[in-house]
C-alpha positions in Angstrom: 0.0 0.0 0.0 1.4 3.4 -0.9 1.6 6.3 1.5 -1.1 8.8 0.5 1.1 11.7 1.5 3.6 10.7 -1.2 1.3 10.0 -4.1 1.2 12.5 -7.0 -1.4 15.2 -6.6 -4.1 15.7 -9.2 -3.3 18.6 -11.5 -6.9 19.7 -11.5 -7.3 23.5 -10.9 -11.1 23.5 -11.1 -11.2 24.9 -14.6 -13.0 22.0 -16.1 -13.5 22.9 -19.7 -13.1 20.3 -22.4 -12.0 21.5 -25.8 -12.6 20.0 -29.2 -9.7 17.5 -28.8 -11.3 16.2 -25.6 -8.6 17.8 -23.4 -9.2 19.9 -20.3 -8.0 23.4 -20.8 -7.3 23.7 -17.0 -5.1 20.7 -16.4 -4.3 19.5 -19.9 -5.4 15.9 -19.3 -7.6 14.1 -21.7 -10.9 12.6 -20.8 -9.5 9.1 -20.4 -6.7 10.3 -18.1 -9.2 12.3 -16.0 -11.5 9.3 -15.7 -8.7 6.8 -14.8 -6.9 9.1 -12.3 -8.5 7.6 -9.2 -7.5 4.1 -10.0 -4.0 4.7 -11.4 -0.8 3.7 -9.8 1.6 6.4 -8.7 3.8 5.6 -11.7 0.8 5.9 -14.1 -0.1 9.2 -12.5 3.5 10.5 -13.0 3.2 9.5 -16.7 -0.1 11.4 -17.0 1.4 14.4 -15.3 4.4 14.4 -17.7 2.1 14.1 -20.7 -0.1 16.9 -19.4 3.0 19.1 -18.8 4.1 18.5 -22.4 0.7 19.4 -23.8 0.7 22.6 -21.7 4.2 23.6 -23.0 3.3 23.0 -26.6 0.0 25.0 -26.3 1.8 28.1 -24.9 
């Protein structure tokens, strides 16, 4: 069992607007990533966070 104090935090900033590519303009996760977040392992969450960071950087 993982220590909840060390698990990656959700990138949600409560700006939940989905654009035409099915990506949230607030956290840059896609719908599948958002839906799966609660059941993902810490490593999967880190992978999602990295993908979201890359999306944010390319959109700026």
